[in-house]
KOLLUM-418298 format. One record per residue (C-alpha): x, y, z. Coordinates in pm, whole numbers, padded with zeros to 5 digits, always signed. Layout:
KOLLUM-418298
XYZ/...
end
This chain:
KOLLUM-418298
+11387+10139+12891/+11509+10389+12635/+11409+10388+12273/+11760+10300+12159/+11758+09990+12376/+11435+09876+12210/+11588+09947+11867/+11892+09738+11959/+11673+09452+12087/+11465+09460+11767/+11781+09452+11555/+11918+09155+11748/+11588+08969+11714/+11592+09030+11337/+11948+08901+11306/+11859+08595+11518/+11555+08519+11299/+11772+08550+10987/+12027+08308+11132/+11754+08059+11232/+11642+08061+10870/+11971+07897+10771/+11888+07604+10997/+11568+07514+10808/+11620+07188+10614/+11625+07221+10233/+11338+06970+10201/+11110+07218+10376/+11221+07507+10154/+11178+07306+09833/+10822+07199+09924/+10569+07340+09677/+10321+07427+09952/+10587+07621+10141/+10679+07823+09833/+10313+07895+09761/+10248+07998+10122/+10550+08228+10122/+10431+08393+09800/+10078+08441+09934/+10203+08589+10264/+10404+08842+10063/+10097+08937+09858/+09883+08966+10173/+10136+09192+10346/+10163+09416+10041/+09783+09438+10012/+09754+09524+10381/+10013+09800+10340/+09829+09948+10041/+09495+09943+10223/+09644+10097+10538/+09817+10374+10344/+09508+10442+10134/+09232+10449+10396/+09403+10537+10726/+09506+10870+10867/+09621+10826+11223/+09346+10622+11385/+09070+10747+11156/+08927+10590+10843/+08946+10841+10557/+08808+10840+10203/+08983+11100+09993/+09187+11149+09674/+09412+10853+09759/+09124+10616+09690/+09080+10760+09340/+09454+10741+09281/+09470+10376+09381/+09163+10293+09168/+09314+10463+08862/+09649+10291+08919/+09473+09953+08959/+09289+10013+08632/+09613+10099+08458/+09773+09782+08596/+09475+09580+08480/+09530+09722+08129/+09896+09617+08162/+10040+09968+08142/+10411+10011+08220/+10489+10085+08584/+10595+10446+08525/+10264+10510+08345/+10076+10357+08641/+10257+10589+08885/+10202+10898+08670/+09832+10821+08616/+09778+10761+08988/+09955+11087+09080/+09765+11279+08812/+09432+11139+08933/+09506+11238+09294/+09618+11585+09183/+09304+11633+08972/+09073+11523+09252/+09248+11750+09501/+09235+12040+09254/+08860+11989+09234/+08847+12031+09611/+08784+11674+09730/+09051+11546+09964/
end
């Protein structure tokens, strides 16, 4: 099968899942546990994406300037800095670490 056929199949599956979502009864969607679970799944997926992008390079586990950048950004978030400040601090930290020759 060609790549485009797989892309088309994936698109159709996504549309079908979206349409099935409209068939879920409102009682299920208004349940507090369901809302909490949906929020936690979102957080878990975002955390997994951050970890994967920070520590992985291909199939290898890598510790480099990205770790410092994420740590600095997390510290700025913990101090409740505005988002643009968090991004700039993380980028500056990665640039400084790379300029020093690590990563």
